N, C-alpha and C positions, 0 to 999 in steps of 0.2 A: 239624684246625682248622676246615675248611669245614663239617663235620658238626656241630660244636658251635655254630657260628653259625646254621645252619639250625634246630637245636633251640631256640635262644634266640628266634629270630624266630617260630617256631611257638608258643612259650610266651607271648610277648607278644600275639600275635593271639588265642590262645585265652583269655587273660585279659581282653582287651577285649570279646570276644564274651560271655564268661561274665558280665562286669559289666553289659552291656546286657540280657542275659536276666534276671539277678537283679533288676535295677532295674525291669524291666517296660517299659523304654522302647523295646525292639526285640524282634521275634519273627520267626523264619523264615516264619511264616504270612503276614506282611505282603508277602512277595515275590510276583511273578507266578508262574504255574504252572510255566513252564519254568525260571525262576531257582530256584524252590523245589526242583524236581527235582535241579538241579545242587548245591544246598546240601546236600540229604540224601545225595547220592552222595559228595560231598566229606567230609561228616561221617562216613559209614561208612568211607571210605577212611582217614581220620585215625584212627578208632578201631581199624581193623585194623592200622595201622602201629604204634600204641602197644601193641597186643596181641602183635605179632610181634617187637618190639624185644628182649624178654628171650631169645627163641630165637636171635637173631643174636649175642648176647654170649657 
């Protein structure tokens, strides 16, 4: 149950970010250099998590 809630929360966050990116009202390039570094690190980690999920099942 906890895992399903975490997945739902991640989906809502990803949807909000995708909406901002598609609307052009927000971009990770608008962040400071250190925050942008953390953004791309988290983005890569999230992508790796999605890529590893089928292997875990």
